[in-house]
Steps between C-alpha positions, in 0.01 A plus 500: 500500500522823706792619286297455188202693640727777621657530157170514320342754735807726517544500122129586450511786754820638364384499140147631573625795708811584302325510156288810570818688583646403165178609329515839660873544422484409138179698453645810652807466271279459201666175415285233343465218255505553123246305300555327164296665224451167318351336814135481609353850480349463847856509636559861388317619808774340711772732370671664793410235758791468745719195454800341684259365761719186502706687755220428755494138398877459546480688833219270618692184408824630657349626822294180540800278457702696752210506747444126472870427533547718807191343659650154443829609655332660796291185571790260430306328219753576221609811316626611167623242247724495199207403277284784622774761447574363155134511383452847659819623334386369158163674547658834607762483223242456222293771672808731474513431122131583469554813715780615271272449199210688662729779623645560158153511343339728758778722636726535193224522237609199297191309389675168455709493819743214486511328163452126474874430474575690817226321686622156382853587595394599847292185530797293383731647759237444779442150373867405500548628857188330625584175314845483650375573848200273502727195490700616800422506879432132574319438828587229749337243270699618196194664334563821310231755420491378136575198303636420157223239449200613296194485727128448473356404835848396629841478349500277195822305572537379141497850353807695602510850338876524561556185302860405470609708802806731493496836335259391227256374759517832691439690177202291408351544848550877484335515159200314642479736792522805264219366282290428803547844661464693168194303405306545830592862553404589140181290522377687807604826337290419193201409725513841660282675242157530668395642832566238771575222254869431593454575873195276536644219296834504685318502835321178386831338402661604828204354693551165327873504574431590864307173527756299300810617690327477838411137413868442412591643841253276680631197309871578485748209475718706740239445771418138421617300195173325419326414178383816321725738684670795327870582462464874496725730692316758716142439377361707787687806369358434156150496647572829682610665172203364312265631772678831492453516125135414542450769765689769306310434183162505685586829675611658174189361317285709736619807306578333164160350445284659229506798477864486598638782708854381429684247286774267623729577204799288405622554857231267616445267215870402440545452877195277528616293206829455680311382817309248291819371342689488825227307685476247219874432512535478876191289545610255225186566294616684187269303272203507743523880492404484133164360609452716811593814300333393181334846444850655478607227254197565290570875491857461388402223255246731333769754431739233359222362275404841388850599405584165333182477291530867392858453390410191296166596355459876563173418680402535865356220714373742764357849464781605735753320715533426790170329453312675785488794258356270236182463706487870583512590127226237452271706721549344847504755788837519671356373826348198327832409349675535829254298708489217240880494486507484878277198475733340257798572734305352792409179305858458394627552857246253636601245231869542603430461866277193432781337296746576771282362777403196287865415455562519877199266561641253256860525622395479867269202425202678657 
Protein backbone atom coordinates (compact mmCIF):
# COMPACT_ATOMS: atom_id res chain seq x y z
CA UNK A 1 0.00 0.00 0.00
CA UNK A 2 2.87 2.36 0.80
CA UNK A 3 4.25 2.01 -2.72
CA UNK A 4 0.90 3.00 -4.19
CA UNK A 5 0.66 6.08 -1.96
CA UNK A 6 4.23 7.07 -2.82
CA UNK A 7 3.49 6.74 -6.53
CA UNK A 8 0.36 8.86 -6.36
CA UNK A 9 1.91 11.61 -4.24
CA UNK A 10 5.19 11.80 -6.19
CA UNK A 11 3.36 11.88 -9.53
CA UNK A 12 1.05 14.64 -8.29
CA UNK A 13 3.87 16.79 -6.94
CA UNK A 14 6.01 16.30 -10.04
CA UNK A 15 3.21 17.28 -12.39
CA UNK A 16 1.90 20.21 -10.37
CA UNK A 17 5.35 21.79 -9.95
CA UNK A 18 6.74 21.00 -13.41
CA UNK A 19 3.74 22.28 -15.36
CA UNK A 20 4.24 25.99 -14.47
CA UNK A 21 7.78 25.75 -15.86
CA UNK A 22 6.41 24.43 -19.13
CA UNK A 23 3.83 27.24 -19.21
CA UNK A 24 6.54 29.87 -18.74
CA UNK A 25 8.82 28.30 -21.35
CA UNK A 26 6.23 27.94 -24.10
CA UNK A 27 4.75 31.36 -23.34
CA UNK A 28 8.17 33.02 -23.55
CA UNK A 29 8.81 31.29 -26.87
CA UNK A 30 5.44 32.42 -28.21
CA UNK A 31 4.48 28.80 -28.95
CA UNK A 32 0.84 27.92 -28.51
CA UNK A 33 -2.16 25.97 -29.71
CA UNK A 34 -3.91 26.73 -32.99
CA UNK A 35 -7.73 26.64 -32.85
CA UNK A 36 -10.06 25.21 -35.50
CA UNK A 37 -12.11 27.94 -37.19
CA UNK A 38 -15.11 25.59 -37.58
CA UNK A 39 -15.18 24.76 -33.86
CA UNK A 40 -17.13 26.49 -31.12
CA UNK A 41 -16.48 30.24 -31.35
CA UNK A 42 -15.79 30.42 -27.61
CA UNK A 43 -12.58 28.45 -28.28
CA UNK A 44 -11.04 31.19 -30.41
CA UNK A 45 -9.92 32.96 -27.24
CA UNK A 46 -7.74 29.91 -26.47
CA UNK A 47 -5.49 30.51 -29.47
CA UNK A 48 -1.88 30.67 -28.33
CA UNK A 49 -2.40 28.74 -25.09
CA UNK A 50 0.75 26.68 -24.39
CA UNK A 51 0.50 22.98 -25.17
CA UNK A 52 2.68 19.85 -24.82
CA UNK A 53 1.83 19.80 -21.11
CA UNK A 54 1.79 16.03 -21.44
CA UNK A 55 5.52 16.24 -20.75
CA UNK A 56 4.65 16.94 -17.11
CA UNK A 57 2.25 13.98 -17.01
CA UNK A 58 4.87 11.62 -18.44
CA UNK A 59 7.50 12.97 -16.05
CA UNK A 60 5.13 12.48 -13.13
CA UNK A 61 4.37 8.87 -14.05
CA UNK A 62 8.02 8.01 -14.69
CA UNK A 63 9.44 9.65 -11.56
CA UNK A 64 6.66 8.11 -9.45
CA UNK A 65 7.29 4.61 -10.77
CA UNK A 66 11.03 4.95 -10.16
CA UNK A 67 10.51 6.36 -6.66
CA UNK A 68 8.11 3.56 -5.74
CA UNK A 69 10.44 0.90 -7.15
CA UNK A 70 13.52 2.22 -5.36
CA UNK A 71 11.55 2.43 -2.11
CA UNK A 72 10.50 -1.21 -2.52
CA UNK A 73 14.12 -2.24 -3.15
CA UNK A 74 15.37 -0.24 -0.16
CA UNK A 75 12.83 -1.82 2.18
CA UNK A 76 13.21 -5.31 0.74
CA UNK A 77 9.55 -5.45 -0.22
CA UNK A 78 10.04 -5.93 -3.94
CA UNK A 79 11.31 -3.81 -6.79
CA UNK A 80 10.84 -3.23 -10.47
CA UNK A 81 9.04 -5.85 -12.55
CA UNK A 82 8.83 -6.86 -16.19
CA UNK A 83 5.15 -5.89 -16.28
CA UNK A 84 5.83 -2.45 -14.88
CA UNK A 85 8.61 -1.72 -17.35
CA UNK A 86 6.51 -2.90 -20.28
CA UNK A 87 3.50 -0.73 -19.40
CA UNK A 88 5.72 2.27 -18.69
CA UNK A 89 7.57 1.65 -21.96
CA UNK A 90 4.27 1.53 -23.88
CA UNK A 91 3.15 4.78 -22.25
CA UNK A 92 6.40 6.60 -22.97
CA UNK A 93 6.59 5.25 -26.55
CA UNK A 94 3.14 6.56 -27.43
CA UNK A 95 4.02 9.78 -25.63
CA UNK A 96 7.03 10.06 -27.95
CA UNK A 97 4.73 9.74 -30.98
CA UNK A 98 2.54 12.49 -29.57
CA UNK A 99 5.61 14.61 -28.81
CA UNK A 100 6.77 14.27 -32.42
CA UNK A 101 3.33 15.33 -33.63
CA UNK A 102 3.21 18.34 -31.29
CA UNK A 103 6.81 19.30 -32.07
CA UNK A 104 6.21 19.35 -35.82
CA UNK A 105 3.07 21.46 -35.41
CA UNK A 106 4.55 23.95 -32.97
CA UNK A 107 8.24 24.22 -33.82
CA UNK A 108 8.23 23.52 -37.55
CA UNK A 109 5.06 25.42 -38.42
CA UNK A 110 3.15 22.50 -39.95
CA UNK A 111 -0.46 22.71 -38.79
CA UNK A 112 -1.20 19.01 -39.26
CA UNK A 113 1.91 17.56 -37.62
CA UNK A 114 2.13 13.82 -38.30
CA UNK A 115 -0.53 12.64 -40.72
CA UNK A 116 -2.90 9.81 -39.79
CA UNK A 117 -0.88 7.25 -41.74
CA UNK A 118 2.34 8.12 -39.96
CA UNK A 119 0.63 7.95 -36.57
CA UNK A 120 -0.90 4.56 -37.33
CA UNK A 121 2.43 3.23 -38.58
CA UNK A 122 4.13 4.34 -35.37
CA UNK A 123 1.32 2.81 -33.29
CA UNK A 124 1.63 -0.42 -35.29
CA UNK A 125 5.37 -0.65 -34.63
CA UNK A 126 4.88 0.01 -30.92
CA UNK A 127 2.01 -2.49 -30.74
CA UNK A 128 4.05 -5.25 -32.43
CA UNK A 129 6.97 -4.77 -30.03
CA UNK A 130 4.67 -4.58 -27.00
CA UNK A 131 2.62 -7.58 -28.16
CA UNK A 132 5.70 -9.74 -28.64
CA UNK A 133 7.18 -8.78 -25.27
CA UNK A 134 3.98 -9.01 -23.21
CA UNK A 135 3.95 -12.79 -23.68
CA UNK A 136 7.55 -13.16 -22.49
CA UNK A 137 9.13 -13.00 -19.00
CA UNK A 138 7.28 -15.77 -17.15
CA UNK A 139 7.57 -15.62 -13.37
CA UNK A 140 8.19 -18.56 -11.05
CA UNK A 141 4.57 -19.64 -11.55
CA UNK A 142 4.78 -19.46 -15.33
CA UNK A 143 2.66 -16.28 -15.56
CA UNK A 144 3.58 -13.78 -18.26
CA UNK A 145 2.57 -10.09 -18.17
CA UNK A 146 -0.06 -10.70 -20.87
CA UNK A 147 -2.20 -13.54 -22.11
CA UNK A 148 -3.56 -14.63 -25.48
CA UNK A 149 -6.97 -15.22 -23.88
CA UNK A 150 -9.57 -12.48 -24.28
CA UNK A 151 -10.42 -11.14 -20.84
CA UNK A 152 -13.36 -9.51 -19.07
CA UNK A 153 -12.90 -9.84 -15.33
CA UNK A 154 -10.40 -12.68 -15.76
CA UNK A 155 -9.03 -14.62 -18.70
CA UNK A 156 -11.81 -16.24 -20.71
CA UNK A 157 -10.23 -19.66 -21.22
CA UNK A 158 -12.60 -20.55 -24.07
CA UNK A 159 -11.66 -17.48 -26.14
CA UNK A 160 -8.06 -17.58 -27.35
CA UNK A 161 -7.14 -14.62 -29.56
CA UNK A 162 -4.18 -16.52 -30.99
CA UNK A 163 -6.48 -19.30 -32.19
CA UNK A 164 -4.66 -22.05 -34.01
CA UNK A 165 -1.28 -21.12 -32.58
CA UNK A 166 1.87 -20.87 -34.68
CA UNK A 167 2.62 -17.88 -36.90
CA UNK A 168 -1.06 -17.27 -37.67
CA UNK A 169 -1.89 -17.20 -33.98
CA UNK A 170 0.90 -14.70 -33.27
CA UNK A 171 -0.30 -12.48 -36.12
CA UNK A 172 -3.89 -12.56 -34.84
CA UNK A 173 -2.73 -11.65 -31.36
CA UNK A 174 -0.59 -8.77 -32.64
CA UNK A 175 -3.53 -7.46 -34.69
CA UNK A 176 -5.66 -7.51 -31.54
CA UNK A 177 -3.01 -5.63 -29.55
CA UNK A 178 -2.65 -3.06 -32.34
CA UNK A 179 -6.40 -2.45 -32.47
CA UNK A 180 -6.52 -2.13 -28.69
CA UNK A 181 -3.61 0.33 -28.47
CA UNK A 182 -4.71 2.40 -31.45
CA UNK A 183 -8.31 2.52 -30.23
CA UNK A 184 -7.53 3.65 -26.67
CA UNK A 185 -4.80 6.13 -27.58
CA UNK A 186 -7.00 7.74 -30.24
CA UNK A 187 -10.05 7.68 -27.95
CA UNK A 188 -8.26 9.64 -25.22
CA UNK A 189 -6.85 11.94 -27.90
CA UNK A 190 -10.37 12.70 -29.19
CA UNK A 191 -11.60 13.36 -25.64
CA UNK A 192 -8.91 16.00 -25.16
CA UNK A 193 -10.97 18.84 -26.60
CA UNK A 194 -12.16 20.84 -23.59
CA UNK A 195 -10.31 22.30 -20.62
CA UNK A 196 -9.70 19.52 -18.10
CA UNK A 197 -11.91 16.94 -19.82
CA UNK A 198 -9.28 14.33 -20.73
CA UNK A 199 -7.14 14.89 -17.62
CA UNK A 200 -10.09 14.63 -15.23
CA UNK A 201 -11.67 11.66 -16.98
CA UNK A 202 -8.39 9.76 -17.13
CA UNK A 203 -7.77 10.47 -13.44
CA UNK A 204 -11.14 8.85 -12.68
CA UNK A 205 -10.30 5.78 -14.79
CA UNK A 206 -6.88 5.51 -13.14
CA UNK A 207 -8.51 5.72 -9.71
CA UNK A 208 -10.80 2.83 -10.60
CA UNK A 209 -7.86 0.75 -11.83
CA UNK A 210 -5.86 1.52 -8.72
CA UNK A 211 -8.65 -0.16 -6.75
CA UNK A 212 -9.02 -3.06 -9.20
CA UNK A 213 -5.31 -3.92 -9.46
CA UNK A 214 -4.73 -3.48 -5.72
CA UNK A 215 -7.58 -5.95 -5.12
CA UNK A 216 -5.90 -8.35 -7.55
CA UNK A 217 -2.70 -7.97 -5.55
CA UNK A 218 -4.46 -8.65 -2.25
CA UNK A 219 -6.15 -11.72 -3.74
CA UNK A 220 -3.39 -13.08 -5.95
CA UNK A 221 -3.25 -16.79 -6.69
CA UNK A 222 0.53 -16.51 -6.32
CA UNK A 223 0.02 -15.80 -2.63
CA UNK A 224 -2.76 -18.29 -1.98
CA UNK A 225 -4.65 -20.31 -4.60
CA UNK A 226 -8.14 -19.94 -3.20
CA UNK A 227 -11.52 -19.43 -4.83
CA UNK A 228 -11.76 -16.02 -6.46
CA UNK A 229 -8.00 -15.38 -6.64
CA UNK A 230 -6.42 -13.69 -9.67
CA UNK A 231 -3.76 -15.04 -12.02
CA UNK A 232 -2.15 -11.68 -12.80
CA UNK A 233 1.60 -11.14 -12.91
CA UNK A 234 2.82 -8.18 -10.82
CA UNK A 235 -0.56 -6.66 -9.84
CA UNK A 236 1.10 -4.37 -7.29
CA UNK A 237 3.15 -2.72 -10.02
CA UNK A 238 -0.03 -2.23 -12.03
CA UNK A 239 -1.59 -0.50 -9.03
CA UNK A 240 1.53 1.67 -8.69
CA UNK A 241 1.30 2.75 -12.34
CA UNK A 242 -2.44 3.40 -12.08
CA UNK A 243 -1.87 5.52 -8.97
CA UNK A 244 0.94 7.35 -10.76
CA UNK A 245 -1.40 8.05 -13.67
CA UNK A 246 -4.02 9.33 -11.24
CA UNK A 247 -1.56 11.59 -9.44
CA UNK A 248 0.00 12.95 -12.64
CA UNK A 249 -3.39 13.74 -14.19
CA UNK A 250 -4.58 15.42 -10.98
CA UNK A 251 -1.42 17.54 -10.75
CA UNK A 252 -1.72 18.58 -14.37
CA UNK A 253 -5.45 19.25 -13.98
CA UNK A 254 -4.60 21.97 -11.44
CA UNK A 255 -3.32 24.04 -14.40
CA UNK A 256 -5.47 22.50 -17.14
CA UNK A 257 -8.87 23.16 -15.53
CA UNK A 258 -10.93 25.95 -17.10
CA UNK A 259 -9.63 28.41 -18.04
CA UNK A 260 -6.69 26.20 -19.03
CA UNK A 261 -3.21 27.65 -18.68
CA UNK A 262 -1.82 24.79 -20.77
CA UNK A 263 -3.05 21.83 -22.84
CA UNK A 264 -1.63 18.30 -22.66
CA UNK A 265 -1.40 17.96 -26.46
CA UNK A 266 -0.91 14.65 -28.22
CA UNK A 267 2.13 14.13 -25.99
CA UNK A 268 -0.19 13.51 -23.07
CA UNK A 269 -3.33 12.13 -24.68
CA UNK A 270 -1.64 9.39 -26.73
CA UNK A 271 0.50 8.39 -23.75
CA UNK A 272 -2.50 8.16 -21.41
CA UNK A 273 -4.34 6.07 -23.99
CA UNK A 274 -1.36 3.73 -24.00
CA UNK A 275 -1.45 3.51 -20.22
CA UNK A 276 -5.16 2.65 -20.35
CA UNK A 277 -4.54 -0.06 -22.97
CA UNK A 278 -1.53 -1.50 -21.16
CA UNK A 279 -3.30 -1.74 -17.81
CA UNK A 280 -6.28 -3.50 -19.39
CA UNK A 281 -4.05 -6.12 -21.04
CA UNK A 282 -1.80 -6.79 -18.05
CA UNK A 283 -4.68 -6.94 -15.55
CA UNK A 284 -6.66 -9.34 -17.79
CA UNK A 285 -9.58 -6.89 -18.08
CA UNK A 286 -9.64 -5.72 -21.71
CA UNK A 287 -13.43 -5.92 -21.94
CA UNK A 288 -14.03 -4.45 -18.47
CA UNK A 289 -12.05 -1.37 -19.53
CA UNK A 290 -14.78 -0.67 -22.09
CA UNK A 291 -17.14 -0.12 -19.15
CA UNK A 292 -14.69 1.71 -16.89
CA UNK A 293 -13.56 3.96 -19.76
CA UNK A 294 -17.05 4.28 -21.27
CA UNK A 295 -16.70 8.04 -21.76
CA UNK A 296 -13.72 7.50 -24.08
CA UNK A 297 -15.71 4.86 -25.95
CA UNK A 298 -18.63 7.27 -26.36
CA UNK A 299 -16.33 9.99 -27.68
CA UNK A 300 -14.74 7.82 -30.36
CA UNK A 301 -18.11 6.26 -31.22
CA UNK A 302 -19.59 9.72 -31.82
CA UNK A 303 -16.89 10.42 -34.41
CA UNK A 304 -17.42 7.04 -36.10
CA UNK A 305 -21.19 7.57 -36.22
CA UNK A 306 -20.81 11.11 -37.54
CA UNK A 307 -18.48 10.03 -40.35
CA UNK A 308 -20.49 6.93 -41.31
CA UNK A 309 -23.88 8.68 -41.40
CA UNK A 310 -22.48 11.67 -43.30
CA UNK A 311 -20.91 9.43 -45.96
CA UNK A 312 -24.16 7.52 -46.42
CA UNK A 313 -26.75 10.29 -46.20
CA UNK A 314 -24.84 13.56 -46.32
CA UNK A 315 -26.40 14.51 -42.98
CA UNK A 316 -24.86 15.00 -39.56
CA UNK A 317 -26.06 13.29 -36.40
CA UNK A 318 -24.21 15.74 -34.14
CA UNK A 319 -23.68 19.45 -34.57
CA UNK A 320 -19.98 18.65 -34.30
CA UNK A 321 -17.95 15.58 -33.34
CA UNK A 322 -16.53 14.48 -30.95
CA UNK A 323 -19.85 14.94 -29.25
CA UNK A 324 -18.64 17.13 -26.38
CA UNK A 325 -18.60 19.88 -29.03
CA UNK A 326 -22.20 18.98 -29.93
CA UNK A 327 -23.35 20.20 -26.52
CA UNK A 328 -21.15 23.29 -26.69
CA UNK A 329 -22.69 24.27 -30.01
CA UNK A 330 -26.08 23.66 -28.41
CA UNK A 331 -25.38 26.42 -25.92
CA UNK A 332 -23.93 24.56 -22.92
CA UNK A 333 -21.06 26.42 -21.20
CA UNK A 334 -17.75 24.56 -21.50
CA UNK A 335 -17.49 24.00 -17.75
CA UNK A 336 -20.99 22.49 -17.70
CA UNK A 337 -20.05 19.99 -20.42
CA UNK A 338 -16.82 19.06 -18.64
CA UNK A 339 -18.38 18.55 -15.20
CA UNK A 340 -21.28 16.51 -16.60
CA UNK A 341 -18.87 14.38 -18.63
CA UNK A 342 -16.78 13.85 -15.49
CA UNK A 343 -19.96 12.60 -13.81
CA UNK A 344 -20.51 10.16 -16.69
CA UNK A 345 -16.90 8.99 -16.37
CA UNK A 346 -17.30 8.55 -12.61
CA UNK A 347 -20.53 6.58 -12.95
CA UNK A 348 -18.94 4.33 -15.58
CA UNK A 349 -15.88 3.77 -13.38
CA UNK A 350 -18.08 2.95 -10.38
CA UNK A 351 -20.09 0.51 -12.49
CA UNK A 352 -16.89 -1.21 -13.64
CA UNK A 353 -15.52 -1.50 -10.10
CA UNK A 354 -18.88 -2.79 -8.84
CA UNK A 355 -18.99 -5.48 -11.55
CA UNK A 356 -15.40 -6.45 -10.75
CA UNK A 357 -16.05 -6.66 -7.01
CA UNK A 358 -19.35 -8.47 -7.51
CA UNK A 359 -17.57 -11.15 -9.55
CA UNK A 360 -15.03 -11.61 -6.74
CA UNK A 361 -17.81 -11.99 -4.18
CA UNK A 362 -19.50 -14.63 -6.34
CA UNK A 363 -16.26 -16.46 -7.16
CA UNK A 364 -15.07 -16.43 -3.55
CA UNK A 365 -18.47 -17.56 -2.29
CA UNK A 366 -18.72 -14.61 0.08
